[in-house]
C-alpha positions in Angstrom: 0.0 0.0 0.0 1.9 3.0 -1.2 0.1 6.4 -1.0 1.0 9.0 -3.6 4.1 11.0 -2.8 5.0 14.6 -3.1 7.8 15.4 -5.5 10.7 17.3 -4.1 10.5 20.3 -6.5 7.5 20.6 -8.7 5.0 19.7 -5.9 3.1 17.3 -8.2 2.0 13.9 -6.8 3.7 10.8 -8.0 1.2 8.6 -9.8 0.0 5.5 -8.0 1.2 3.1 -10.7 4.7 4.6 -10.7 4.8 4.3 -6.9 3.8 0.6 -7.1 6.4 0.1 -9.8 9.1 1.3 -7.4 7.8 -1.0 -4.8 7.9 -3.9 -7.2 11.4 -3.1 -8.2 12.5 -2.8 -4.6 10.9 -6.2 -3.8 12.4 -7.8 -6.8 15.8 -6.5 -5.9 15.6 -7.9 -2.4 14.5 -11.4 -3.7 17.1 -11.7 -6.5 19.9 -10.0 -4.8 20.4 -7.5 -7.6 21.1 -4.8 -4.9 21.9 -4.9 -1.2 19.2 -6.0 1.2 17.3 -3.0 2.7 17.4 -2.4 6.4 15.0 -4.6 8.4 11.8 -3.1 9.8 12.0 -2.6 13.6 9.2 -2.2 16.1 9.6 0.0 19.1 7.6 0.6 22.2 6.8 4.2 23.2 8.8 5.4 26.2 7.7 7.4 29.2 4.4 5.5 29.6 3.2 6.9 26.4 -0.1 5.1 26.5 -1.2 7.1 29.5 0.4 10.4 28.3 -1.1 10.2 24.8 -4.5 9.5 26.4 -4.1 12.8 28.3 -2.9 14.6 25.2 -5.8 13.4 23.1 -8.6 13.7 25.6 -7.5 16.5 28.0 -4.5 18.6 26.9 -6.0 20.3 23.9 -9.3 21.9 24.3 -9.7 22.5 20.5 -9.1 19.7 18.0 -8.2 22.0 15.2 -5.0 22.9 17.1 -3.3 19.9 15.5 -2.8 21.7 12.2 -1.1 24.6 13.9 1.3 22.3 15.8 2.3 20.3 12.7 2.9 23.5 10.7 4.9 24.9 13.6 7.0 21.8 13.6 7.5 22.1 9.8 8.5 25.8 10.2 11.1 24.7 12.9 12.5 22.1 10.5 12.9 24.8 7.8 14.5 27.2 10.2 17.1 24.5 11.1 18.0 23.7 7.5 18.2 27.4 6.7 20.6 28.0 9.6 22.8 24.9 8.8 22.9 25.9 5.1 24.6 29.2 6.1 27.5 27.1 7.2 27.2 24.5 4.4 25.4 25.7 1.3 25.3 22.2 -0.2 22.7 21.1 2.4 20.0 23.4 0.9 20.7 22.5 -2.7 18.1 23.8 -5.1 15.1 22.7 -3.1 12.9 25.7 -2.0 12.0 26.2 1.6 8.2 25.6 1.7 5.3 23.7 3.3 2.6 21.9 1.3 -0.8 20.6 2.5 -2.9 18.2 0.5 -6.2 16.4 1.4 -7.2 13.2 -0.2 -10.9 12.9 0.6 -11.3 9.6 -1.2 -8.4 8.0 0.6 -9.2 9.9 3.8 -5.6 11.0 4.2 -4.3 14.5 5.0 -0.7 15.1 4.0 1.7 17.8 5.3 5.1 18.1 3.7 8.0 20.4 4.4 11.4 20.7 2.8 13.1 21.2 6.2 16.0 19.4 7.9 14.3 16.0 7.9 15.4 13.2 10.3 17.8 10.3 10.3 16.7 6.9 11.6 18.2 7.7 15.0 16.5 11.1 15.2 13.1 9.4 14.3 13.5 7.1 17.3 14.7 9.8 19.6 12.3 12.7 18.7 9.1 10.8 17.9 9.6 7.9 20.3 9.6 10.0 23.5 6.9 12.4 24.5 9.2 14.6 26.7 11.8 15.2 24.0 11.7 18.2 21.8 14.0 18.5 18.8 13.6 22.2 18.8 14.5 22.6 22.4 17.7 20.5 21.9 18.7 22.4 18.9 18.3 25.7 20.7 20.3 24.4 23.7 23.2 23.6 21.3 23.1 27.1 19.9 23.0 29.1 23.1 26.6 30.1 22.8 26.3 31.1 19.2 25.1 34.3 17.5 21.7 33.1 16.5 19.4 34.8 18.9 16.7 35.6 16.3 16.6 32.1 14.8 12.9 32.1 15.6 12.2 28.4 16.4 8.7 27.9 17.6 8.5 24.6 19.4 8.7 24.6 23.2 7.5 21.1 24.1 7.8 17.6 22.7 4.1 16.9 22.6 3.0 19.0 19.5 3.5 16.2 17.1 1.2 13.9 19.0 -1.7 16.3 18.5 -2.0 14.5 15.2 -3.7 11.7 17.0 -6.6 14.1 17.8 -7.8 13.6 14.3 -5.9 10.5 13.0 -6.0 6.9 14.0 -2.8 6.2 12.1 0.2 8.5 11.5 2.9 7.8 8.9 6.0 9.9 8.7 8.3 9.8 5.6 11.5 11.8 6.2 14.8 12.4 4.5 17.7 14.1 6.1 20.6 15.7 4.2 22.9 13.9 6.7 21.6 10.5 5.6 21.4 8.7 2.2 18.3 6.8 3.2 14.7 8.0 3.4 13.0 6.5 6.5 9.4 5.8 7.5 7.9 6.1 11.0 4.5 4.4 11.3 2.2 4.3 14.3 -1.4 3.1 14.4 -1.6 2.6 18.2 -0.6 4.4 21.4 1.8 1.6 22.4 4.2 1.0 19.7 5.5 2.2 16.3 7.6 0.9 13.4 10.6 2.4 11.7 11.8 1.1 8.4 13.5 2.2 5.2 11.1 3.8 2.8 10.4 1.2 0.0 9.7 4.0 -2.4 13.3 5.3 -2.1 14.3 8.9 -1.9 11.1 10.6 -3.2 11.4 13.7 -0.9 14.9 14.9 -1.7 14.9 16.5 1.7 12.4 17.1 4.4 9.4 15.4 6.0 6.0 14.2 4.8 3.4 13.4 7.4 0.4 11.4 6.4 -2.6 11.5 8.7 -5.2 8.8 8.2 -8.2 10.7 9.4 -10.7 9.2 11.8 -14.2 8.7 10.5 -15.6 11.4 12.8 -13.0 14.0 11.9 -13.4 14.0 8.1 -14.2 17.8 8.0 -10.5 18.4 8.2 -10.2 17.0 4.7 -12.2 20.0 3.4 -9.9 22.5 1.6 -11.9 25.5 2.6 -11.6 24.6 6.3 -7.9 23.9 5.9 -7.4 27.3 4.3 -9.3 29.0 7.2 -7.2 27.2 9.8 -3.9 28.1 8.2 -5.1 31.7 7.9 -6.1 31.7 11.6 -3.1 30.1 13.2 -0.1 30.1 10.8 -0.7 33.1 8.5 2.5 34.8 9.4 4.9 31.8 9.3 8.1 32.8 7.6 7.9 30.2 4.9 5.3 29.9 2.1 2.4 27.4 2.8 0.8 25.9 -0.3 -2.6 24.2 -0.3 -3.7 21.7 -3.0 -7.1 23.2 -4.0 -9.5 23.2 -6.9 -11.0 26.0 -8.8 -13.5 26.3 -11.7 -12.7 27.9 -15.0 -14.7 28.7 -18.1 -12.9 27.4 -21.2 -14.1 27.6 -24.9 -15.6 24.5 -26.4 -13.4 23.2 -29.3 -15.6 22.9 -32.4 -15.2 20.6 -35.4 -13.6 22.1 -38.5 -16.2 22.7 -41.2 -15.7 21.2 -44.7 -15.3 24.0 -47.1 -16.2 22.6 -50.5 -18.4 25.4 -51.8 -17.8 26.3 -55.4 -16.4 29.7 -56.2 -19.4 30.6 -58.4 -21.8 30.1 -55.4 -19.6 32.2 -53.2 -19.6 35.0 -55.7 -23.3 34.9 -56.2 -24.0 35.1 -52.5 -21.2 37.4 -51.4 -23.5 39.9 -49.7 -25.5 37.2 -47.9 -22.3 35.6 -46.7 -20.9 38.9 -45.4 -24.1 39.4 -43.3 -23.8 35.8 -41.9 -20.2 36.4 -41.0 -21.0 39.6 -39.1 -23.8 37.7 -37.1 -21.3 34.9 -36.3 -18.8 37.5 -35.0 -21.5 38.9 -32.6 -22.3 35.5 -31.1 -20.4 34.7 -27.9 -18.2 31.6 -28.2 -19.6 28.5 -26.5 -17.8 27.7 -23.2 -17.8 24.9 -20.6 -16.9 24.8 -16.9 -13.9 22.7 -16.0 -12.4 22.0 -12.6 -8.6 22.4 -12.3 -6.3 21.7 -9.4 -3.2 23.6 -8.4 -1.0 24.6 -5.5 -2.2 27.9 -4.0 -0.2 29.9 -1.5 -2.4 30.7 1.5 -0.1 32.9 3.6 0.6 35.8 1.4 0.5 38.5 4.1 3.9 39.4 5.5 4.4 40.1 9.2 5.4 43.7 8.9 5.5 44.2 12.6 8.8 42.2 12.7 10.4 45.0 10.7 11.6 48.4 12.0 8.9 51.0 11.9 11.0 53.4 9.8 11.2 50.8 7.0 7.4 50.4 6.6 5.5 52.7 4.3 2.1 54.1 5.2 0.5 52.2 2.4 1.9 48.9 3.8 0.4 49.7 7.2 -3.0 50.4 5.6 -2.9 47.2 3.5 -2.0 45.1 6.5 -4.8 46.6 8.5 -7.3 45.9 5.8 -6.2 42.3 5.5 -6.2 41.9 9.2 -9.7 43.4 9.8 -11.3 42.1 6.6 -12.5 45.6 5.7 -11.8 48.3 3.1 -11.7 51.0 5.8 -8.6 52.9 6.6 -7.5 53.0 10.2 -7.7 56.3 12.2 -4.2 55.7 13.7 -1.6 53.1 14.4 1.3 52.5 16.6 4.2 50.2 15.8 6.8 49.5 18.4 9.2 47.1 20.0 9.7 46.7 23.7 12.8 45.3 25.4 14.0 44.9 29.0 12.4 42.4 31.3 10.2 41.3 28.4 10.7 41.7 24.7 7.8 41.9 22.3 6.8 43.6 19.1 3.4 45.1 18.6 1.4 46.7 15.8 -1.9 48.2 17.0 -4.6 50.1 15.0 -7.5 52.3 15.9 -10.4 51.4 13.6 -12.6 53.9 11.9 -15.9 52.5 13.4 -16.8 50.9 16.7 -18.3 47.4 16.6 -21.9 46.9 17.9 -21.1 44.6 20.8 -18.3 46.7 22.3 -19.5 46.7 25.9 -21.3 43.4 26.2 -20.3 41.8 29.5 -19.7 38.4 28.0 -17.4 39.8 25.3 -13.9 38.9 26.6 -12.4 38.5 23.2 -10.1 41.2 21.7 -9.2 42.0 18.2 -5.6 42.1 19.3 -4.1 38.7 18.5 -1.3 37.2 20.5 1.4 35.4 18.6 4.4 33.6 19.9 7.1 33.6 17.2 4.5 34.4 14.6 2.2 31.5 15.6 -1.3 32.5 16.7 -2.0 31.6 20.3 -5.1 33.4 21.4 -7.4 36.5 21.1 -8.7 36.0 24.6 -6.3 38.7 25.7 -8.2 40.4 28.5 -5.2 40.1 30.9 -3.1 42.3 28.6 -5.6 44.5 26.7 -7.9 46.2 29.3 -11.6 46.5 28.7 -11.5 50.2 27.8 -9.1 49.4 24.9 -11.2 46.6 23.5 -11.6 48.5 20.2 -8.0 48.0 19.2 -7.0 45.7 16.4 -3.6 44.4 15.7 -1.0 41.9 16.8 1.4 41.3 19.8 4.3 39.0 19.1 6.6 37.8 21.9 9.3 35.3 22.4 9.2 35.5 26.2 5.6 34.4 27.1 5.2 31.3 29.1 2.4 29.0 27.8 0.8 25.9 29.0 2.0 22.7 27.4 -0.7 22.8 24.7 0.3 26.4 23.8 -3.4 27.4 23.9 -3.5 29.5 27.1 -1.2 32.0 28.8 0.3 31.3 32.2 -0.3 34.3 34.5 3.0 35.9 35.4 4.8 39.2 35.7 5.6 39.1 32.0 1.9 39.7 31.2 1.8 42.6 33.6 4.8 44.2 32.0 3.4 43.8 28.5 0.1 45.3 29.6 1.8 48.3 31.1 3.9 49.1 28.1 1.1 48.4 25.6 -1.3 50.7 27.4 1.2 53.5 27.7 2.0 53.3 24.0 -1.7 53.4 23.0 -2.3 56.4 25.2 0.7 58.2 23.7 -0.7 57.3 20.2 -4.0 58.9 21.1 -2.3 62.0 22.5 -0.4 62.4 19.3 -3.6 62.1 17.3 -5.3 64.7 19.4 -2.4 67.2 19.1 -1.7 66.7 15.4 -5.1 66.0 13.8 -8.1 67.5 15.5 -10.5 66.2 12.7 -9.4 62.6 13.1 -9.5 62.8 16.9 -13.0 64.2 16.7 -13.9 61.1 14.6 -12.2 58.9 17.1 -14.1 60.6 20.0 -17.4 60.1 18.3 -16.8 56.4 18.1 -14.7 55.6 21.2 -15.2 58.5 23.6 -17.0 56.3 26.1 -13.9 53.9 26.1 -11.6 56.8 27.2 -14.0 57.7 29.9 -14.2 54.1 31.1 -10.4 54.0 31.1 -10.2 57.1 33.3 -12.7 55.4 35.6 -11.0 52.0 35.9 -7.3 52.7 35.2 -6.1 54.5 38.2 -2.4 54.4 37.2 -3.1 56.1 33.8 -6.0 58.3 35.0 -4.1 61.6 34.6 -2.9 60.7 31.1 -6.5 59.7 30.1 -7.9 62.9 31.6 -6.1 64.9 29.0 -7.9 62.9 26.3 -11.4 63.7 27.6 -13.7 65.9 25.6 -17.0 67.6 26.7 -19.4 70.1 25.2 -18.5 73.7 26.0 -21.0 76.5 26.7 -18.3 78.9 25.4 -17.5 77.4 22.0 -20.5 75.2 21.3 -18.1 72.4 20.4 -16.3 69.6 22.2 -13.3 70.8 24.2 -10.6 69.5 26.5 -9.8 70.4 30.1 -6.6 72.0 28.9 -8.4 74.3 26.4 -11.0 75.2 29.1 -8.2 76.2 31.5 -6.7 78.4 28.8 -10.0 80.2 28.4 -10.6 80.8 32.1 -11.7 84.3 33.2 -9.3 86.4 35.1 -9.3 85.2 38.7 -11.2 82.0 38.0 -9.7 78.9 39.7 -12.4 76.3 39.2 -13.7 74.2 36.3 -17.5 74.1 36.3 -19.4 71.2 34.8 -23.0 70.1 34.6 -24.0 66.4 33.9 -27.4 65.4 32.7 -28.7 63.0 30.1 -30.2 65.6 27.9 -29.4 67.8 24.9 -27.0 70.6 25.3 -29.7 73.1 24.3 -32.0 71.9 27.1 -29.1 72.0 29.6 -28.4 75.6 28.8 -31.9 76.4 30.0 -31.5 74.7 33.4 -31.8 77.0 36.4 -28.6 75.4 37.8 -26.4 77.3 35.2 -28.3 80.6 35.0 -25.9 82.8 36.9 -22.8 81.1 35.5 -23.8 81.7 31.9 -25.0 85.2 32.6 -21.6 86.1 34.1 -19.7 84.4 31.2 -18.4 81.5 33.1 -17.7 78.5 30.8 -19.6 75.4 31.7 -18.8 71.9 30.5 -22.0 70.0 29.6 -21.7 66.2 30.1 -24.4 64.3 28.4 -23.3 60.7 28.6 -24.5 58.4 31.4 -20.9 57.6 32.5 -19.8 61.3 32.8 -20.9 62.2 36.3 -20.1 58.8 37.6 -16.6 59.3 36.4 -16.1 62.4 38.5 -18.2 61.5 41.6 -16.9 57.9 41.9 -13.9 57.7 39.6 -11.5 59.9 41.5 -11.1 62.8 39.1 -11.5 65.9 41.3 -9.1 68.3 39.6 -7.2 69.0 36.5 -3.8 70.7 36.5 -4.4 72.1 40.0 -7.9 73.4 39.2 -10.7 71.8 41.2 -13.8 70.4 39.3 -17.1 71.8 40.5 -20.4 70.1 39.9 -23.0 72.9 39.5 -25.8 70.4 40.5 -24.5 70.4 44.0 -25.3 73.0 46.7 -23.0 75.6 48.1 -22.0 76.8 44.6 -19.6 79.7 45.1 -18.4 81.8 42.2 -15.1 83.6 42.4 -16.6 87.1 41.8 -19.2 86.8 44.5 -17.0 87.9 47.4 -18.2 91.5 47.1 -21.8 90.3 47.4 -21.4 88.4 50.7 -22.9 91.2 52.8 -26.0 91.4 50.6 -26.4 87.6 50.7 -26.2 87.5 54.5 -28.9 90.2 54.6 -31.2 88.2 52.3 -30.8 85.1 54.3 -31.9 87.0 57.4 -34.8 88.5 55.5 -36.1 85.3 54.2 -35.4 83.1 57.2 -39.1 82.8 58.1 -39.9 81.6 54.5 -37.0 79.1 54.7 -38.3 77.7 58.0 -41.8 77.5 56.6 -40.7 75.6 53.5 -38.6 73.1 55.5 -41.5 72.4 57.8 -44.0 72.1 54.9 -41.9 69.8 52.7 -40.6 67.7 55.6 -38.5 64.8 54.6 -38.6 65.7 50.9 -35.6 67.9 51.4 -32.6 68.0 53.8 -32.2 71.8 53.6 -33.8 75.0 52.2 -31.6 78.0 51.4 -31.6 81.3 49.8 -29.9 80.8 46.4 -26.9 82.7 45.0 -27.1 81.1 41.6 -30.7 81.8 40.4 -31.4 84.9 38.3 -34.7 84.2 36.5 -36.2 81.0 38.0 -38.0 81.1 41.3 -36.5 77.9 42.7 -34.1 75.0 42.0 -33.5 71.6 43.5 -29.8 70.6 44.0 -28.0 67.7 45.7 -26.2 68.1 49.0 -22.5 67.5 49.0 -22.8 63.7 49.5 -26.2 63.2 47.9 -27.2 62.1 44.4 -27.8 64.7 41.8 -30.8 64.2 39.5 -28.6 62.5 36.9 -27.1 60.1 39.4 -30.5 59.3 40.8 -31.7 58.3 37.4 -28.6 56.1 36.8 -29.1 54.4 40.2 -32.8 53.8 39.6 -32.1 52.2 36.2 -30.0 49.5 37.7 -31.8 46.1 37.8 -30.3 45.2 41.1 -30.5 48.6 42.7 -30.6 48.9 46.5 -34.0 50.6 47.3 -33.0 51.5 50.8 -29.9 53.3 49.5 -31.9 55.1 46.9 -34.4 56.4 49.6 -31.6 57.6 51.7 -29.7 59.4 48.9 -32.8 60.9 47.3 -33.7 62.7 50.6 -30.3 64.5 50.6 -31.6 67.4 48.5 -31.5 71.2 49.0 -34.3 73.5 47.8 -32.9 76.9 46.7 -35.2 79.8 46.4 -34.7 83.0 44.4 -35.3 86.0 46.8 -35.7 88.4 43.9 -38.5 86.4 42.1 -42.1 87.7 42.5 -43.4 84.2 43.4 -41.0 83.9 46.3 -41.7 87.4 47.5 -45.4 86.8 47.4 -44.9 83.6 49.3 -42.9 85.6 51.9 -45.9 88.0 52.3 -48.3 85.1 52.7 -46.2 83.5 55.4 -45.7 86.7 57.3 -49.5 87.3 57.1 -50.0 83.8 58.5 -52.0 82.8 55.4 -50.5 79.4 55.5 -53.1 77.3 53.7 -52.6 78.8 50.2 -48.9 79.2 51.1 -48.6 75.5 51.7 -50.0 74.7 48.3 -47.7 77.2 46.8 -44.8 75.6 48.6 -45.6 72.2 47.3 -45.9 73.4 43.7 -42.7 75.4 44.1 -40.9 72.2 45.1 -42.4 70.2 42.2 -41.5 72.7 39.5 -38.0 73.0 41.0 -37.6 69.3 40.8 -38.7 69.1 37.2 -36.6 72.0 36.0 -33.6 70.7 37.8 -33.9 67.2 36.3 -35.4 65.2 39.2 -38.5 63.0 38.8 -41.7 63.9 40.6 -42.3 61.6 43.6 -46.1 61.6 43.3 -47.2 62.4 39.7 -50.9 62.0 40.5 -50.7 64.5 43.3 -48.8 66.9 41.1 -51.3 66.6 38.3 -54.1 67.4 40.8 -52.4 70.7 41.8 -52.0 71.6 38.1 -55.7 70.8 37.4 -56.7 73.0 40.3 -54.7 75.9 38.9 -56.3 75.4 35.5 -59.8 75.4 37.0 -59.0 78.6 38.9 -57.6 80.3 35.8 -60.7 79.3 33.8 -63.1 80.6 36.6 -64.5 77.1 37.2 -65.7 75.7 40.5 -63.6 72.8 41.8 -65.0 69.6 40.3 -66.1 66.9 42.6 -64.4 63.6 42.4 -66.2 61.0 40.3 -66.5 58.6 43.2 -68.6 61.2 45.1 -71.3 61.5 42.4 -74.4 59.3 42.9 -75.9 58.6 39.5 -79.3 57.6 41.1 -79.7 61.3 42.1 -79.6 62.4 38.5 -82.8 62.8 36.5 -83.0 61.5 32.9 -82.9 65.0 31.6 -79.9 65.8 33.7 -78.2 62.7 32.4 -79.0 63.8 28.8 
């Protein structure tokens, strides 16, 4: 039984009959003695309790069956690296055989073949490297080169178990290998977990150099014989391997149908008589499309055409290359907003190429989304995109690659081992990304505005969660400005401060900027030309109240929705304010008594200019915006909400006619209508300040009473108080 072989150069498959002919010649030679007798077949038992270990490998070590292809391609890449290195010392070892990897699936025979033109193995190396689980040829090779100048040789293998992942999908594995250090091509054959056979290849030297692995695929794993799936897996795990990877694949092509030659025996006289008619027929024939047929052709197609540009120095990569790489990586035609390409050395060395996409994905903040579009590679072999330990949640929009030689992996090379190397990578990566965004903000305002539109919430989340980089991220924040009508930074706000101003004023509310301008809470600030930052996103106020940002560049941040608002130019008005507090003290006491637990305090306002009243939060209470955020939480603490909601202050405008009339009623002891006015004053203050009405039905009743009074109507009796039996028929009509 001789499966078809790969040729050493052309990549074509040796025909089955030719292979059988070689077998026949070899057998005839052995029988007749025409040539020397071939080496005898030997059977070996796997060492290191392989039966148990392979059971672990097949059933427990790898969580994903498809990993087998990555491991075998990685081994092939290592073999090619070895021959490339050795050929630098002895050019005759490489010969004219190209360095490459070829993959072919035989669906009919249920065999998947993976061939490389690497270093190959001698008989002794077959026994040593494939007969013992714990032995890694790559590890041994690196150990021998530790004292040489080959630090960037780039071998991938770390453990001696990668080859055995083949048994995840195959019940028999046959290895044909030819080393340039041996004249003989050898076969390693195993169809059980207890023993294997080693013998001289009866087909002779069909490889020239390298290794051919034939996987006899299990009946329940035949999907790995599909060329499209193989192409996908190579693109996922081994796209950036240094050597070309070819896949034997089919494609359909339209070819013209070859027609029969017509017998031209027409007489010349007939042609002359019908010359015009023949000319018309000829023109019609030219207009007709030629008849075609669809044929299926097979060829070797290179599947890893994208080069790992991150391995180059950034000053050698053109902008067009960066854009093309991003588009191939993201599977989009968009251009990135920005990118950063850097190498880190020290306690950990890695290379990274990271992009900021032009648009945010839809599921950016879904709780179960732990995947990142930043892919981790170890020596250009894909390991994982579950990279949350290194890429924080607020940078989950990044796309790109991180490639390190220093990461410690588990034996299956599927997951990272938590160690200080990861922390070091995270620290350097985050710093580089923030620096990239700062450069974008300083150098291209238009692009940064586009970035903020898509990912502004991410930056705010970072300022909330990343304490170590909070000051850096604060410089990237943008909010709507009352002065410019556009988004602005804290730094630009500080530059525009009025003379003598020391504070940064902000107002947070989930509303439009136009509506926020009309709020009674900012009346006096806007009238006196103080700039106010309007924060309209749900996360904004939470960032400043709970996130630890209380100042910027030495200037304290003041929430205008809190009480005790003190403007810098109000010092001269202190005497007048104290006089007004004394004058309206009786009204303040009356309102506190009437409203009871609805408010914690009533005070004479220094901020109101045109509104009669406003409702603000105490220093430690919830503003209207925070109250809405807390109430919207599905697992909110109702007791906490009740306590925080009561921590409100009602501010009254002593210059407003309504408040002055209320003062007159209170002083005249006309407290019944004064109490109704007090309740309505509180409700309107709550609404205009952004709070919700505690009892909408009661509030509606007071509004209806005012409407009836304004229309000159008598107060209408409640429907429940009307007895229909007392009404006559005419009255009902």
